[in-house]
N, C-alpha and C positions, 0 to 999 in steps of 0.2 A: 743527695736535697739542694736544689737551688742557691745558686752565691749570687745574689746582685749584682753585685761589685764586678766578677770574672765574665757574668752575663755583659754588663755595660760596653766592657773592657772589649768584648771580644767586638760589639756592634759598631765599636769606636774604629778599631782596629780594620772593621769590612769599608768603612768609607774611603780609606784610604789604600787598599785591597791591591792596586794595582799602581804602578809608579804614576801613571799617567793623573793616578788621582790623590797624589801626593805633591804638596808647596813648601818652599820654603819662603823667609821673609814677612810672611803673613798669616793672618790666621787661614784666609782661603782666597780663592781665584776664580774667575768666570772664566769661559770657555776660551777665550782670547788672551788671559796671563794677566786680566787686570786686576787689583787687589779690590773684594769686595766685602760684604760683612756674612758670618758664618748663616747666619740664618737668610740669606736670598737665597731662593729659588734659583737662580742662577748659578750657583756656586756650584763650581767642579770639583775644585781640586785644594784641598789642604794641610795644613801642618797638623802634624802629632795632638797639639793643643785644641784645635782648630776644631779637630774630627770631634774630641769627648764634646765642643761646645758643640758640633752640630745634633749631636746623638740627644743631648739634653734638648734643645729646641726642636726636633722631631719630634720626641716625647710630648711637650710642654707646648709649643705653640706661642713660645714666650720670646719676645726680639730683643730682652734685657740685656745689655751687655754683659760680657765678665758672668755667666750665672755662679749663683753662689749655693743651687743644688747639692745638696750633699752629697749624692753620689758624684758629681760630676766632678766635685772638688776630692771625692774619696780615690779617684779614677787618677786625676791629674796625680796625686798625690803620689801615688801607689807609683805610677812611671818616673816619677822625678826620683824616688827613691829607690829603682833600678839604675838609673841614669847615672845620679851620684855615686855608687856601689861601683859601678861598672869602672866609669870614665871622669872620675873628678878625683883633685889629689886631697889627702886626709885631711879632713876639718872642714872641707868646703863644699859648699850643693851647690849641684848645679841644676839648675832650670830646665824643663823641657823644651821650653821654646829655643833657649842657646845652645842646647846637643842637635835639637831638630834643625836650626839653619846653622850649624858648622860646614864649614868647606868640606872636611871628611866627611860628614854623615850622610850616608846614602841610604836609599828607600829600605834597603832590605836591612839594613841598623835599626830603622824603628820599627818594622815589623818583629825583629829579634828583641827589641825591649819591651812591645806590646806582649809576646809570645813568654818572655820571662819574667813578666809581670803577672799576667793570669797564670800562668803555674804556682807562683808565690801564694796568690791570690787565694787559689785551689787548695794549698797545703795548707794553708792557718786555717782552714773554713772548720 
């Protein structure tokens, strides 16, 4: 049976599949490394949150900042749940963008967060 949230997360993971497609410090960057909006067709690399937003914009052609689409929000919340569980102090919530932008966070770490989140979402289907 299809799982729309897992599918959405897989698509967002695909947006940042290679290290060249992933960035820190902003939602997205162009080929020269300049920060630009996620919906801009010139965007070539994305942070984890920017990847989720890009999937939303690719599906909806909606250029409003910070989409409130329930599937996009659910994907970001699920990713933050895993980030918090694995990398924060008890009682604290670690935001996805804080984890993505941390000096010690690598591209492989972000893909791992996506993979663990997809596993959990599929297990709770």
